[in-house]
C-alpha angles and dihedrals in degrees: 000000000000125000121194137188130190119210129159142150134055100290103112091196090069090052099048088047088055092047090053091048090052091051092054090051093048088053091065120101092229104068114211124191106261122207125185118199105205145143091215105058093163090072088067100044093109090069092063114180094347090089137029120236117212105195108221112194124212088248092055092047090052091049090052090057086072133209091309091051096230109172099212094048080087089077092054092049094046091053090047091050091050096052090047089057092047108032116190094011127118113258132197121186117196130186116239091248094068138090135199105241098181141013123306095232094094092052092048091049090054092049091047087057091053095254118146120215137206125172098263143326108259096189144265114322090224092060102050117114098192118107100246098046092043090053090047091053093049091050098043106032115124093007130125118222119188090336094312118115123213112214141146092291097050111119134209116222128195111252098206084108125031116176121178128186112241096239092063102025096107093047093049095045093049091046092050091055093049092045091050091053092046093050092048089057090064130077092258117122110259102222097098102020097110089052091049091047090057090044090056096041096050095041091053092055092035166123089168120197136174123264094196094109090065104030129046119214116194099186088130096057109029094146095064094041093047089053092051094046092046089053090049092053094041089057089046092052095046092049092043092233123194120223090261091053091050089052090051090049089059087071087074096047112103109205092188097066098068120066117239090213133028119184115205117192114244089229089060091051091051091048092052091049090048093050091049090053093044096046109026120179113271139194094037112184124203132188114270117189 
């Protein structure tokens, strides 16, 4: 089984999230082959030969955005590239803001049975009330995109995890790219189109099931998780941990104590911004040599 991550750009938070995700996967008894697509390979040097680095240059990333220059088409192309390198093998893509909370055996068993996985089913596109999804539904309803119809039953799945059985991996990956391009040619807002493309491609080949019982995805509370992971790696740095010692330190990390999602009311956010403007910090003192 192959596991892949995709991380690029200067934001170090994305990279230490990915490093933590890799640690949790390396902790599993079943050892998959792990590949990281990145333009900053030096951030992953501590893993040595335990992972494979696929250097992804800025030029290649730009090419993957396609003729329509859609940023997240990069994910579709990276998955396609990975299955081309490993034809017929199971593949699981995970976002950097994830962690493996149990063993991989259950996931592999699902893939062996021909079941596709995404992180979780978010709901029918036709029933969302949020602005982006509602606009997507209005633009796509009743249409057919690369032989996939969008109707009242069509569901959106979270793409923090994408797991594809080896026997259909090439078909699904190719189809996701074509679907993404087809969807981008519509009037639908682009923000979630790569996620929707994978939702459609995997559901067509199906069955499609959630992976949330094995893998945590903290997209809804990155601040708290970033703080905990930063503390983990700060301790690792100060103690000059080896990779093995970092893996042992995971035994003391309790995944259940940090919420995966934290919903802050928009009125509270506005109040905080207003207070910061009304009462800005004063008497700042800086070092002067």
